[in-house]
mmCIF file of the protein (N, C-alpha, C, O) and its ligand, coordinates in Angstrom:
data_MODEL
# 
_entry.id   MODEL 
# 
loop_
_entity.id 
_entity.type 
_entity.pdbx_number_of_molecules 
1 polymer     1 
2 non-polymer 1 
# 
_entity_poly.entity_id                      1 
_entity_poly.type                           'polypeptide(L)' 
_entity_poly.nstd_linkage                   no 
_entity_poly.nstd_monomer                   no 
_entity_poly.pdbx_seq_one_letter_code       MNYHSIPDCSHKKAYETEARAKQVARHQEQQRPGLSLRVYYCEGCGSHHLTSQP 
_entity_poly.pdbx_seq_one_letter_code_can   MNYHSIPDCSHKKAYETEARAKQVARHQEQQRPGLSLRVYYCEGCGSHHLTSQP 
_entity_poly.pdbx_strand_id                 A 
# 
loop_
_entity_poly_seq.entity_id 
_entity_poly_seq.num 
_entity_poly_seq.mon_id 
_entity_poly_seq.hetero 
1 1  MET n 
1 2  ASN n 
1 3  TYR n 
1 4  HIS n 
1 5  SER n 
1 6  ILE n 
1 7  PRO n 
1 8  ASP n 
1 9  CYS n 
1 10 SER n 
1 11 HIS n 
1 12 LYS n 
1 13 LYS n 
1 14 ALA n 
1 15 TYR n 
1 16 GLU n 
1 17 THR n 
1 18 GLU n 
1 19 ALA n 
1 20 ARG n 
1 21 ALA n 
1 22 LYS n 
1 23 GLN n 
1 24 VAL n 
1 25 ALA n 
1 26 ARG n 
1 27 HIS n 
1 28 GLN n 
1 29 GLU n 
1 30 GLN n 
1 31 GLN n 
1 32 ARG n 
1 33 PRO n 
1 34 GLY n 
1 35 LEU n 
1 36 SER n 
1 37 LEU n 
1 38 ARG n 
1 39 VAL n 
1 40 TYR n 
1 41 TYR n 
1 42 CYS n 
1 43 GLU n 
1 44 GLY n 
1 45 CYS n 
1 46 GLY n 
1 47 SER n 
1 48 HIS n 
1 49 HIS n 
1 50 LEU n 
1 51 THR n 
1 52 SER n 
1 53 GLN n 
1 54 PRO n 
# 
loop_
_struct_asym.id 
_struct_asym.entity_id 
A 1 
B 2 
# 
loop_
_chem_comp.id 
_chem_comp.type 
_chem_comp.mon_nstd_flag 
ALA 'L-peptide linking' y 
ARG 'L-peptide linking' y 
ASN 'L-peptide linking' y 
ASP 'L-peptide linking' y 
CYS 'L-peptide linking' y 
GLN 'L-peptide linking' y 
GLU 'L-peptide linking' y 
GLY 'peptide linking'   y 
HIS 'L-peptide linking' y 
ILE 'L-peptide linking' y 
LEU 'L-peptide linking' y 
LYS 'L-peptide linking' y 
MET 'L-peptide linking' y 
PRO 'L-peptide linking' y 
SER 'L-peptide linking' y 
THR 'L-peptide linking' y 
TYR 'L-peptide linking' y 
VAL 'L-peptide linking' y 
ZN  non-polymer         . 
# 
_pdbx_entity_nonpoly.entity_id   2 
_pdbx_entity_nonpoly.name        ? 
_pdbx_entity_nonpoly.comp_id     ZN 
# 
_pdbx_nonpoly_scheme.asym_id         B 
_pdbx_nonpoly_scheme.entity_id       2 
_pdbx_nonpoly_scheme.mon_id          ZN 
_pdbx_nonpoly_scheme.ndb_seq_num     1 
_pdbx_nonpoly_scheme.pdb_seq_num     101 
_pdbx_nonpoly_scheme.auth_seq_num    101 
_pdbx_nonpoly_scheme.pdb_mon_id      ZN 
_pdbx_nonpoly_scheme.auth_mon_id     ZN 
_pdbx_nonpoly_scheme.pdb_strand_id   A 
_pdbx_nonpoly_scheme.pdb_ins_code    . 
# 
loop_
_atom_site.group_PDB 
_atom_site.id 
_atom_site.type_symbol 
_atom_site.label_atom_id 
_atom_site.label_alt_id 
_atom_site.label_comp_id 
_atom_site.label_asym_id 
_atom_site.label_entity_id 
_atom_site.label_seq_id 
_atom_site.pdbx_PDB_ins_code 
_atom_site.Cartn_x 
_atom_site.Cartn_y 
_atom_site.Cartn_z 
_atom_site.occupancy 
_atom_site.B_iso_or_equiv 
_atom_site.pdbx_formal_charge 
_atom_site.auth_seq_id 
_atom_site.auth_comp_id 
_atom_site.auth_asym_id 
_atom_site.auth_atom_id 
_atom_site.pdbx_PDB_model_num 
ATOM   1   N  N  . MET A 1 1  ? -23.746 -6.922  32.174 1.00 0.00 ? 1   MET A N  1 
ATOM   2   C  CA . MET A 1 1  ? -24.650 -7.213  31.041 1.00 0.00 ? 1   MET A CA 1 
ATOM   3   C  C  . MET A 1 1  ? -25.595 -8.405  31.372 1.00 0.00 ? 1   MET A C  1 
ATOM   4   O  O  . MET A 1 1  ? -25.133 -9.405  31.920 1.00 0.00 ? 1   MET A O  1 
ATOM   5   N  N  . ASN A 1 2  ? -26.828 -8.318  31.066 1.00 0.00 ? 2   ASN A N  1 
ATOM   6   C  CA . ASN A 1 2  ? -27.744 -9.405  31.350 1.00 0.00 ? 2   ASN A CA 1 
ATOM   7   C  C  . ASN A 1 2  ? -27.875 -10.315 30.122 1.00 0.00 ? 2   ASN A C  1 
ATOM   8   O  O  . ASN A 1 2  ? -28.495 -9.951  29.123 1.00 0.00 ? 2   ASN A O  1 
ATOM   9   N  N  . TYR A 1 3  ? -27.275 -11.507 30.223 1.00 0.00 ? 3   TYR A N  1 
ATOM   10  C  CA . TYR A 1 3  ? -27.271 -12.326 29.050 1.00 0.00 ? 3   TYR A CA 1 
ATOM   11  C  C  . TYR A 1 3  ? -28.655 -12.866 28.643 1.00 0.00 ? 3   TYR A C  1 
ATOM   12  O  O  . TYR A 1 3  ? -28.827 -13.367 27.532 1.00 0.00 ? 3   TYR A O  1 
ATOM   13  N  N  . HIS A 1 4  ? -29.633 -12.759 29.550 1.00 0.00 ? 4   HIS A N  1 
ATOM   14  C  CA . HIS A 1 4  ? -30.947 -13.199 29.266 1.00 0.00 ? 4   HIS A CA 1 
ATOM   15  C  C  . HIS A 1 4  ? -31.602 -12.336 28.154 1.00 0.00 ? 4   HIS A C  1 
ATOM   16  O  O  . HIS A 1 4  ? -32.515 -12.769 27.451 1.00 0.00 ? 4   HIS A O  1 
ATOM   17  N  N  . SER A 1 5  ? -31.094 -11.118 28.040 1.00 0.00 ? 5   SER A N  1 
ATOM   18  C  CA . SER A 1 5  ? -31.656 -10.223 27.054 1.00 0.00 ? 5   SER A CA 1 
ATOM   19  C  C  . SER A 1 5  ? -31.106 -10.389 25.650 1.00 0.00 ? 5   SER A C  1 
ATOM   20  O  O  . SER A 1 5  ? -31.568 -9.763  24.695 1.00 0.00 ? 5   SER A O  1 
ATOM   21  N  N  . ILE A 1 6  ? -30.085 -11.270 25.553 1.00 0.00 ? 6   ILE A N  1 
ATOM   22  C  CA . ILE A 1 6  ? -29.502 -11.500 24.238 1.00 0.00 ? 6   ILE A CA 1 
ATOM   23  C  C  . ILE A 1 6  ? -30.179 -12.668 23.562 1.00 0.00 ? 6   ILE A C  1 
ATOM   24  O  O  . ILE A 1 6  ? -30.320 -13.745 24.142 1.00 0.00 ? 6   ILE A O  1 
ATOM   25  N  N  . PRO A 1 7  ? -30.592 -12.449 22.343 1.00 0.00 ? 7   PRO A N  1 
ATOM   26  C  CA . PRO A 1 7  ? -31.290 -13.528 21.601 1.00 0.00 ? 7   PRO A CA 1 
ATOM   27  C  C  . PRO A 1 7  ? -30.401 -14.701 21.443 1.00 0.00 ? 7   PRO A C  1 
ATOM   28  O  O  . PRO A 1 7  ? -29.193 -14.521 21.286 1.00 0.00 ? 7   PRO A O  1 
ATOM   29  N  N  . ASP A 1 8  ? -30.905 -15.873 21.473 1.00 0.00 ? 8   ASP A N  1 
ATOM   30  C  CA . ASP A 1 8  ? -30.139 -17.081 21.366 1.00 0.00 ? 8   ASP A CA 1 
ATOM   31  C  C  . ASP A 1 8  ? -29.806 -17.319 19.893 1.00 0.00 ? 8   ASP A C  1 
ATOM   32  O  O  . ASP A 1 8  ? -30.563 -17.976 19.179 1.00 0.00 ? 8   ASP A O  1 
ATOM   33  N  N  . CYS A 1 9  ? -28.707 -16.798 19.457 1.00 0.00 ? 9   CYS A N  1 
ATOM   34  C  CA . CYS A 1 9  ? -28.337 -16.960 18.056 1.00 0.00 ? 9   CYS A CA 1 
ATOM   35  C  C  . CYS A 1 9  ? -27.000 -17.601 17.915 1.00 0.00 ? 9   CYS A C  1 
ATOM   36  O  O  . CYS A 1 9  ? -26.422 -17.573 16.829 1.00 0.00 ? 9   CYS A O  1 
ATOM   37  N  N  . SER A 1 10 ? -26.472 -18.188 18.982 1.00 0.00 ? 10  SER A N  1 
ATOM   38  C  CA . SER A 1 10 ? -25.173 -18.834 18.917 1.00 0.00 ? 10  SER A CA 1 
ATOM   39  C  C  . SER A 1 10 ? -25.127 -20.039 17.939 1.00 0.00 ? 10  SER A C  1 
ATOM   40  O  O  . SER A 1 10 ? -24.067 -20.441 17.458 1.00 0.00 ? 10  SER A O  1 
ATOM   41  N  N  . HIS A 1 11 ? -26.310 -20.578 17.679 1.00 0.00 ? 11  HIS A N  1 
ATOM   42  C  CA . HIS A 1 11 ? -26.381 -21.686 16.780 1.00 0.00 ? 11  HIS A CA 1 
ATOM   43  C  C  . HIS A 1 11 ? -26.510 -21.285 15.310 1.00 0.00 ? 11  HIS A C  1 
ATOM   44  O  O  . HIS A 1 11 ? -26.429 -22.110 14.400 1.00 0.00 ? 11  HIS A O  1 
ATOM   45  N  N  . LYS A 1 12 ? -26.714 -19.973 15.122 1.00 0.00 ? 12  LYS A N  1 
ATOM   46  C  CA . LYS A 1 12 ? -26.871 -19.511 13.761 1.00 0.00 ? 12  LYS A CA 1 
ATOM   47  C  C  . LYS A 1 12 ? -25.588 -19.070 13.179 1.00 0.00 ? 12  LYS A C  1 
ATOM   48  O  O  . LYS A 1 12 ? -24.661 -18.709 13.904 1.00 0.00 ? 12  LYS A O  1 
ATOM   49  N  N  . LYS A 1 13 ? -25.505 -19.088 11.845 1.00 0.00 ? 13  LYS A N  1 
ATOM   50  C  CA . LYS A 1 13 ? -24.346 -18.553 11.184 1.00 0.00 ? 13  LYS A CA 1 
ATOM   51  C  C  . LYS A 1 13 ? -24.427 -17.009 11.220 1.00 0.00 ? 13  LYS A C  1 
ATOM   52  O  O  . LYS A 1 13 ? -25.474 -16.421 10.948 1.00 0.00 ? 13  LYS A O  1 
ATOM   53  N  N  . ALA A 1 14 ? -23.325 -16.394 11.552 1.00 0.00 ? 14  ALA A N  1 
ATOM   54  C  CA . ALA A 1 14 ? -23.260 -14.988 11.599 1.00 0.00 ? 14  ALA A CA 1 
ATOM   55  C  C  . ALA A 1 14 ? -22.312 -14.449 10.561 1.00 0.00 ? 14  ALA A C  1 
ATOM   56  O  O  . ALA A 1 14 ? -21.226 -14.983 10.336 1.00 0.00 ? 14  ALA A O  1 
ATOM   57  N  N  . TYR A 1 15 ? -22.739 -13.402 9.947  1.00 0.00 ? 15  TYR A N  1 
ATOM   58  C  CA . TYR A 1 15 ? -21.965 -12.714 8.861  1.00 0.00 ? 15  TYR A CA 1 
ATOM   59  C  C  . TYR A 1 15 ? -21.653 -11.299 9.256  1.00 0.00 ? 15  TYR A C  1 
ATOM   60  O  O  . TYR A 1 15 ? -22.506 -10.557 9.743  1.00 0.00 ? 15  TYR A O  1 
ATOM   61  N  N  . GLU A 1 16 ? -20.384 -10.937 9.030  1.00 0.00 ? 16  GLU A N  1 
ATOM   62  C  CA . GLU A 1 16 ? -19.934 -9.622  9.496  1.00 0.00 ? 16  GLU A CA 1 
ATOM   63  C  C  . GLU A 1 16 ? -20.547 -8.495  8.718  1.00 0.00 ? 16  GLU A C  1 
ATOM   64  O  O  . GLU A 1 16 ? -20.777 -7.417  9.265  1.00 0.00 ? 16  GLU A O  1 
ATOM   65  N  N  . THR A 1 17 ? -20.815 -8.719  7.464  1.00 0.00 ? 17  THR A N  1 
ATOM   66  C  CA . THR A 1 17 ? -21.438 -7.631  6.657  1.00 0.00 ? 17  THR A CA 1 
ATOM   67  C  C  . THR A 1 17 ? -22.680 -8.103  5.982  1.00 0.00 ? 17  THR A C  1 
ATOM   68  O  O  . THR A 1 17 ? -22.842 -9.288  5.692  1.00 0.00 ? 17  THR A O  1 
ATOM   69  N  N  . GLU A 1 18 ? -23.580 -7.145  5.726  1.00 0.00 ? 18  GLU A N  1 
ATOM   70  C  CA . GLU A 1 18 ? -24.801 -7.470  5.004  1.00 0.00 ? 18  GLU A CA 1 
ATOM   71  C  C  . GLU A 1 18 ? -24.535 -8.002  3.593  1.00 0.00 ? 18  GLU A C  1 
ATOM   72  O  O  . GLU A 1 18 ? -25.222 -8.905  3.116  1.00 0.00 ? 18  GLU A O  1 
ATOM   73  N  N  . ALA A 1 19 ? -23.489 -7.402  2.913  1.00 0.00 ? 19  ALA A N  1 
ATOM   74  C  CA . ALA A 1 19 ? -23.127 -7.884  1.627  1.00 0.00 ? 19  ALA A CA 1 
ATOM   75  C  C  . ALA A 1 19 ? -22.767 -9.349  1.616  1.00 0.00 ? 19  ALA A C  1 
ATOM   76  O  O  . ALA A 1 19 ? -23.181 -10.099 0.732  1.00 0.00 ? 19  ALA A O  1 
ATOM   77  N  N  . ARG A 1 20 ? -21.998 -9.748  2.599  1.00 0.00 ? 20  ARG A N  1 
ATOM   78  C  CA . ARG A 1 20 ? -21.541 -11.148 2.669  1.00 0.00 ? 20  ARG A CA 1 
ATOM   79  C  C  . ARG A 1 20 ? -22.775 -12.073 2.953  1.00 0.00 ? 20  ARG A C  1 
ATOM   80  O  O  . ARG A 1 20 ? -22.906 -13.161 2.393  1.00 0.00 ? 20  ARG A O  1 
ATOM   81  N  N  . ALA A 1 21 ? -23.614 -11.601 3.805  1.00 0.00 ? 21  ALA A N  1 
ATOM   82  C  CA . ALA A 1 21 ? -24.824 -12.433 4.121  1.00 0.00 ? 21  ALA A CA 1 
ATOM   83  C  C  . ALA A 1 21 ? -25.676 -12.596 2.914  1.00 0.00 ? 21  ALA A C  1 
ATOM   84  O  O  . ALA A 1 21 ? -26.181 -13.693 2.675  1.00 0.00 ? 21  ALA A O  1 
ATOM   85  N  N  . LYS A 1 22 ? -25.874 -11.529 2.109  1.00 0.00 ? 22  LYS A N  1 
ATOM   86  C  CA . LYS A 1 22 ? -26.676 -11.625 0.939  1.00 0.00 ? 22  LYS A CA 1 
ATOM   87  C  C  . LYS A 1 22 ? -26.043 -12.565 -0.109 1.00 0.00 ? 22  LYS A C  1 
ATOM   88  O  O  . LYS A 1 22 ? -26.745 -13.298 -0.806 1.00 0.00 ? 22  LYS A O  1 
ATOM   89  N  N  . GLN A 1 23 ? -24.735 -12.526 -0.198 1.00 0.00 ? 23  GLN A N  1 
ATOM   90  C  CA . GLN A 1 23 ? -24.040 -13.437 -1.052 1.00 0.00 ? 23  GLN A CA 1 
ATOM   91  C  C  . GLN A 1 23 ? -24.351 -14.857 -0.732 1.00 0.00 ? 23  GLN A C  1 
ATOM   92  O  O  . GLN A 1 23 ? -24.654 -15.663 -1.612 1.00 0.00 ? 23  GLN A O  1 
ATOM   93  N  N  . VAL A 1 24 ? -24.274 -15.163 0.549  1.00 0.00 ? 24  VAL A N  1 
ATOM   94  C  CA . VAL A 1 24 ? -24.506 -16.584 0.968  1.00 0.00 ? 24  VAL A CA 1 
ATOM   95  C  C  . VAL A 1 24 ? -25.968 -16.879 0.810  1.00 0.00 ? 24  VAL A C  1 
ATOM   96  O  O  . VAL A 1 24 ? -26.291 -18.009 0.446  1.00 0.00 ? 24  VAL A O  1 
ATOM   97  N  N  . ALA A 1 25 ? -26.862 -15.992 1.044  1.00 0.00 ? 25  ALA A N  1 
ATOM   98  C  CA . ALA A 1 25 ? -28.304 -16.193 0.863  1.00 0.00 ? 25  ALA A CA 1 
ATOM   99  C  C  . ALA A 1 25 ? -28.658 -16.567 -0.552 1.00 0.00 ? 25  ALA A C  1 
ATOM   100 O  O  . ALA A 1 25 ? -29.428 -17.491 -0.815 1.00 0.00 ? 25  ALA A O  1 
ATOM   101 N  N  . ARG A 1 26 ? -28.047 -15.791 -1.479 1.00 0.00 ? 26  ARG A N  1 
ATOM   102 C  CA . ARG A 1 26 ? -28.243 -16.130 -2.890 1.00 0.00 ? 26  ARG A CA 1 
ATOM   103 C  C  . ARG A 1 26 ? -27.785 -17.464 -3.251 1.00 0.00 ? 26  ARG A C  1 
ATOM   104 O  O  . ARG A 1 26 ? -28.456 -18.170 -4.004 1.00 0.00 ? 26  ARG A O  1 
ATOM   105 N  N  . HIS A 1 27 ? -26.620 -17.866 -2.729 1.00 0.00 ? 27  HIS A N  1 
ATOM   106 C  CA . HIS A 1 27 ? -26.062 -19.144 -3.030 1.00 0.00 ? 27  HIS A CA 1 
ATOM   107 C  C  . HIS A 1 27 ? -26.992 -20.266 -2.489 1.00 0.00 ? 27  HIS A C  1 
ATOM   108 O  O  . HIS A 1 27 ? -27.233 -21.257 -3.178 1.00 0.00 ? 27  HIS A O  1 
ATOM   109 N  N  . GLN A 1 28 ? -27.491 -20.103 -1.291 1.00 0.00 ? 28  GLN A N  1 
ATOM   110 C  CA . GLN A 1 28 ? -28.321 -21.114 -0.668 1.00 0.00 ? 28  GLN A CA 1 
ATOM   111 C  C  . GLN A 1 28 ? -29.722 -21.203 -1.424 1.00 0.00 ? 28  GLN A C  1 
ATOM   112 O  O  . GLN A 1 28 ? -30.358 -22.255 -1.472 1.00 0.00 ? 28  GLN A O  1 
ATOM   113 N  N  . GLU A 1 29 ? -30.130 -20.072 -1.980 1.00 0.00 ? 29  GLU A N  1 
ATOM   114 C  CA . GLU A 1 29 ? -31.397 -20.061 -2.700 1.00 0.00 ? 29  GLU A CA 1 
ATOM   115 C  C  . GLU A 1 29 ? -31.199 -20.806 -3.998 1.00 0.00 ? 29  GLU A C  1 
ATOM   116 O  O  . GLU A 1 29 ? -32.126 -21.463 -4.472 1.00 0.00 ? 29  GLU A O  1 
ATOM   117 N  N  . GLN A 1 30 ? -30.010 -20.725 -4.595 1.00 0.00 ? 30  GLN A N  1 
ATOM   118 C  CA . GLN A 1 30 ? -29.794 -21.488 -5.808 1.00 0.00 ? 30  GLN A CA 1 
ATOM   119 C  C  . GLN A 1 30 ? -29.737 -22.972 -5.571 1.00 0.00 ? 30  GLN A C  1 
ATOM   120 O  O  . GLN A 1 30 ? -30.127 -23.776 -6.418 1.00 0.00 ? 30  GLN A O  1 
ATOM   121 N  N  . GLN A 1 31 ? -29.231 -23.330 -4.371 1.00 0.00 ? 31  GLN A N  1 
ATOM   122 C  CA . GLN A 1 31 ? -29.101 -24.747 -4.012 1.00 0.00 ? 31  GLN A CA 1 
ATOM   123 C  C  . GLN A 1 31 ? -30.519 -25.339 -3.757 1.00 0.00 ? 31  GLN A C  1 
ATOM   124 O  O  . GLN A 1 31 ? -30.775 -26.505 -4.056 1.00 0.00 ? 31  GLN A O  1 
ATOM   125 N  N  . ARG A 1 32 ? -31.390 -24.539 -3.219 1.00 0.00 ? 32  ARG A N  1 
ATOM   126 C  CA . ARG A 1 32 ? -32.768 -25.065 -2.855 1.00 0.00 ? 32  ARG A CA 1 
ATOM   127 C  C  . ARG A 1 32 ? -33.813 -24.196 -3.439 1.00 0.00 ? 32  ARG A C  1 
ATOM   128 O  O  . ARG A 1 32 ? -34.199 -23.171 -2.877 1.00 0.00 ? 32  ARG A O  1 
ATOM   129 N  N  . PRO A 1 33 ? -34.281 -24.630 -4.610 1.00 0.00 ? 33  PRO A N  1 
ATOM   130 C  CA . PRO A 1 33 ? -35.330 -23.870 -5.353 1.00 0.00 ? 33  PRO A CA 1 
ATOM   131 C  C  . PRO A 1 33 ? -36.572 -23.690 -4.411 1.00 0.00 ? 33  PRO A C  1 
ATOM   132 O  O  . PRO A 1 33 ? -36.953 -24.617 -3.696 1.00 0.00 ? 33  PRO A O  1 
ATOM   133 N  N  . GLY A 1 34 ? -37.156 -22.532 -4.433 1.00 0.00 ? 34  GLY A N  1 
ATOM   134 C  CA . GLY A 1 34 ? -38.313 -22.298 -3.566 1.00 0.00 ? 34  GLY A CA 1 
ATOM   135 C  C  . GLY A 1 34 ? -37.938 -21.628 -2.277 1.00 0.00 ? 34  GLY A C  1 
ATOM   136 O  O  . GLY A 1 34 ? -38.783 -21.033 -1.609 1.00 0.00 ? 34  GLY A O  1 
ATOM   137 N  N  . LEU A 1 35 ? -36.649 -21.720 -1.912 1.00 0.00 ? 35  LEU A N  1 
ATOM   138 C  CA . LEU A 1 35 ? -36.177 -21.097 -0.677 1.00 0.00 ? 35  LEU A CA 1 
ATOM   139 C  C  . LEU A 1 35 ? -36.003 -19.569 -0.926 1.00 0.00 ? 35  LEU A C  1 
ATOM   140 O  O  . LEU A 1 35 ? -35.488 -19.083 -1.933 1.00 0.00 ? 35  LEU A O  1 
ATOM   141 N  N  . SER A 1 36 ? -36.493 -18.901 0.108  1.00 0.00 ? 36  SER A N  1 
ATOM   142 C  CA . SER A 1 36 ? -36.325 -17.414 0.004  1.00 0.00 ? 36  SER A CA 1 
ATOM   143 C  C  . SER A 1 36 ? -35.790 -16.936 1.364  1.00 0.00 ? 36  SER A C  1 
ATOM   144 O  O  . SER A 1 36 ? -36.450 -17.039 2.399  1.00 0.00 ? 36  SER A O  1 
ATOM   145 N  N  . LEU A 1 37 ? -34.606 -16.430 1.303  1.00 0.00 ? 37  LEU A N  1 
ATOM   146 C  CA . LEU A 1 37 ? -33.893 -16.004 2.534  1.00 0.00 ? 37  LEU A CA 1 
ATOM   147 C  C  . LEU A 1 37 ? -33.849 -14.510 2.626  1.00 0.00 ? 37  LEU A C  1 
ATOM   148 O  O  . LEU A 1 37 ? -33.836 -13.763 1.647  1.00 0.00 ? 37  LEU A O  1 
ATOM   149 N  N  . ARG A 1 38 ? -33.827 -14.140 3.852  1.00 0.00 ? 38  ARG A N  1 
ATOM   150 C  CA . ARG A 1 38 ? -33.814 -12.678 4.200  1.00 0.00 ? 38  ARG A CA 1 
ATOM   151 C  C  . ARG A 1 38 ? -32.670 -12.460 5.163  1.00 0.00 ? 38  ARG A C  1 
ATOM   152 O  O  . ARG A 1 38 ? -32.382 -13.245 6.067  1.00 0.00 ? 38  ARG A O  1 
ATOM   153 N  N  . VAL A 1 39 ? -32.001 -11.258 4.879  1.00 0.00 ? 39  VAL A N  1 
ATOM   154 C  CA . VAL A 1 39 ? -30.919 -10.916 5.789  1.00 0.00 ? 39  VAL A CA 1 
ATOM   155 C  C  . VAL A 1 39 ? -31.357 -9.993  6.830  1.00 0.00 ? 39  VAL A C  1 
ATOM   156 O  O  . VAL A 1 39 ? -32.065 -9.036  6.520  1.00 0.00 ? 39  VAL A O  1 
ATOM   157 N  N  . TYR A 1 40 ? -30.998 -10.196 8.039  1.00 0.00 ? 40  TYR A N  1 
ATOM   158 C  CA . TYR A 1 40 ? -31.352 -9.200  9.099  1.00 0.00 ? 40  TYR A CA 1 
ATOM   159 C  C  . TYR A 1 40 ? -30.176 -9.009  10.035 1.00 0.00 ? 40  TYR A C  1 
ATOM   160 O  O  . TYR A 1 40 ? -29.367 -9.901  10.289 1.00 0.00 ? 40  TYR A O  1 
ATOM   161 N  N  . TYR A 1 41 ? -30.140 -7.762  10.538 1.00 0.00 ? 41  TYR A N  1 
ATOM   162 C  CA . TYR A 1 41 ? -29.066 -7.430  11.468 1.00 0.00 ? 41  TYR A CA 1 
ATOM   163 C  C  . TYR A 1 41 ? -29.462 -7.784  12.842 1.00 0.00 ? 41  TYR A C  1 
ATOM   164 O  O  . TYR A 1 41 ? -30.583 -7.504  13.265 1.00 0.00 ? 41  TYR A O  1 
ATOM   165 N  N  . CYS A 1 42 ? -28.556 -8.403  13.566 1.00 0.00 ? 42  CYS A N  1 
ATOM   166 C  CA . CYS A 1 42 ? -28.850 -8.950  14.924 1.00 0.00 ? 42  CYS A CA 1 
ATOM   167 C  C  . CYS A 1 42 ? -28.066 -8.011  15.913 1.00 0.00 ? 42  CYS A C  1 
ATOM   168 O  O  . CYS A 1 42 ? -26.847 -7.854  15.850 1.00 0.00 ? 42  CYS A O  1 
ATOM   169 N  N  . GLU A 1 43 ? -28.847 -7.433  16.786 1.00 0.00 ? 43  GLU A N  1 
ATOM   170 C  CA . GLU A 1 43 ? -28.205 -6.566  17.795 1.00 0.00 ? 43  GLU A CA 1 
ATOM   171 C  C  . GLU A 1 43 ? -27.596 -7.445  18.907 1.00 0.00 ? 43  GLU A C  1 
ATOM   172 O  O  . GLU A 1 43 ? -26.753 -6.977  19.672 1.00 0.00 ? 43  GLU A O  1 
ATOM   173 N  N  . GLY A 1 44 ? -28.005 -8.658  18.990 1.00 0.00 ? 44  GLY A N  1 
ATOM   174 C  CA . GLY A 1 44 ? -27.519 -9.511  20.021 1.00 0.00 ? 44  GLY A CA 1 
ATOM   175 C  C  . GLY A 1 44 ? -25.994 -9.816  19.854 1.00 0.00 ? 44  GLY A C  1 
ATOM   176 O  O  . GLY A 1 44 ? -25.253 -9.834  20.837 1.00 0.00 ? 44  GLY A O  1 
ATOM   177 N  N  . CYS A 1 45 ? -25.550 -10.052 18.602 1.00 0.00 ? 45  CYS A N  1 
ATOM   178 C  CA . CYS A 1 45 ? -24.175 -10.323 18.410 1.00 0.00 ? 45  CYS A CA 1 
ATOM   179 C  C  . CYS A 1 45 ? -23.492 -9.356  17.481 1.00 0.00 ? 45  CYS A C  1 
ATOM   180 O  O  . CYS A 1 45 ? -22.297 -9.473  17.209 1.00 0.00 ? 45  CYS A O  1 
ATOM   181 N  N  . GLY A 1 46 ? -24.268 -8.380  16.985 1.00 0.00 ? 46  GLY A N  1 
ATOM   182 C  CA . GLY A 1 46 ? -23.703 -7.331  16.113 1.00 0.00 ? 46  GLY A CA 1 
ATOM   183 C  C  . GLY A 1 46 ? -23.357 -7.847  14.725 1.00 0.00 ? 46  GLY A C  1 
ATOM   184 O  O  . GLY A 1 46 ? -22.555 -7.236  14.019 1.00 0.00 ? 46  GLY A O  1 
ATOM   185 N  N  . SER A 1 47 ? -23.960 -8.978  14.323 1.00 0.00 ? 47  SER A N  1 
ATOM   186 C  CA . SER A 1 47 ? -23.731 -9.574  13.050 1.00 0.00 ? 47  SER A CA 1 
ATOM   187 C  C  . SER A 1 47 ? -25.046 -9.693  12.206 1.00 0.00 ? 47  SER A C  1 
ATOM   188 O  O  . SER A 1 47 ? -26.125 -9.292  12.641 1.00 0.00 ? 47  SER A O  1 
ATOM   189 N  N  . HIS A 1 48 ? -24.905 -10.221 11.074 1.00 0.00 ? 48  HIS A N  1 
ATOM   190 C  CA . HIS A 1 48 ? -26.078 -10.434 10.233 1.00 0.00 ? 48  HIS A CA 1 
ATOM   191 C  C  . HIS A 1 48 ? -26.365 -11.964 10.199 1.00 0.00 ? 48  HIS A C  1 
ATOM   192 O  O  . HIS A 1 48 ? -25.471 -12.812 10.194 1.00 0.00 ? 48  HIS A O  1 
ATOM   193 N  N  . HIS A 1 49 ? -27.690 -12.233 10.177 1.00 0.00 ? 49  HIS A N  1 
ATOM   194 C  CA . HIS A 1 49 ? -28.098 -13.624 10.076 1.00 0.00 ? 49  HIS A CA 1 
ATOM   195 C  C  . HIS A 1 49 ? -29.018 -13.755 8.867  1.00 0.00 ? 49  HIS A C  1 
ATOM   196 O  O  . HIS A 1 49 ? -29.490 -12.772 8.297  1.00 0.00 ? 49  HIS A O  1 
ATOM   197 N  N  . LEU A 1 50 ? -29.248 -15.005 8.506  1.00 0.00 ? 50  LEU A N  1 
ATOM   198 C  CA . LEU A 1 50 ? -30.275 -15.295 7.477  1.00 0.00 ? 50  LEU A CA 1 
ATOM   199 C  C  . LEU A 1 50 ? -31.442 -15.958 8.071  1.00 0.00 ? 50  LEU A C  1 
ATOM   200 O  O  . LEU A 1 50 ? -31.301 -16.756 8.998  1.00 0.00 ? 50  LEU A O  1 
ATOM   201 N  N  . THR A 1 51 ? -32.603 -15.658 7.571  1.00 0.00 ? 51  THR A N  1 
ATOM   202 C  CA . THR A 1 51 ? -33.847 -16.331 7.980  1.00 0.00 ? 51  THR A CA 1 
ATOM   203 C  C  . THR A 1 51 ? -34.687 -16.552 6.791  1.00 0.00 ? 51  THR A C  1 
ATOM   204 O  O  . THR A 1 51 ? -34.681 -15.776 5.836  1.00 0.00 ? 51  THR A O  1 
ATOM   205 N  N  . SER A 1 52 ? -35.439 -17.660 6.857  1.00 0.00 ? 52  SER A N  1 
ATOM   206 C  CA . SER A 1 52 ? -36.343 -17.970 5.770  1.00 0.00 ? 52  SER A CA 1 
ATOM   207 C  C  . SER A 1 52 ? -37.784 -17.439 6.146  1.00 0.00 ? 52  SER A C  1 
ATOM   208 O  O  . SER A 1 52 ? -38.727 -17.575 5.366  1.00 0.00 ? 52  SER A O  1 
ATOM   209 N  N  . GLN A 1 53 ? -37.902 -16.867 7.301  1.00 0.00 ? 53  GLN A N  1 
ATOM   210 C  CA . GLN A 1 53 ? -39.200 -16.314 7.697  1.00 0.00 ? 53  GLN A CA 1 
ATOM   211 C  C  . GLN A 1 53 ? -39.380 -14.890 7.241  1.00 0.00 ? 53  GLN A C  1 
ATOM   212 O  O  . GLN A 1 53 ? -38.404 -14.141 7.200  1.00 0.00 ? 53  GLN A O  1 
ATOM   213 N  N  . PRO A 1 54 ? -40.563 -14.488 6.901  1.00 0.00 ? 54  PRO A N  1 
ATOM   214 C  CA . PRO A 1 54 ? -40.864 -13.123 6.340  1.00 0.00 ? 54  PRO A CA 1 
ATOM   215 C  C  . PRO A 1 54 ? -40.479 -11.985 7.331  1.00 0.00 ? 54  PRO A C  1 
ATOM   216 O  O  . PRO A 1 54 ? -40.663 -10.808 7.021  1.00 0.00 ? 54  PRO A O  1 
HETATM 217 ZN ZN . ZN  B 2 .  ? -26.960 -12.775 16.464 1.00 0.00 2 101 ZN  A ZN 1 
# 
């Protein structure tokens, strides 16, 4: 396997399921008004991450 092809996401929080990721995203949005988080599936690690980018 060529590790250069894997996105660098080791520094990000990874969630096993989309449902769990959305749960955390909602919580963080409540903590920080104006924040809008999106859940996306990462093929690099097979988990879900959160991003504030569109
Ligand atoms: Zn990842």
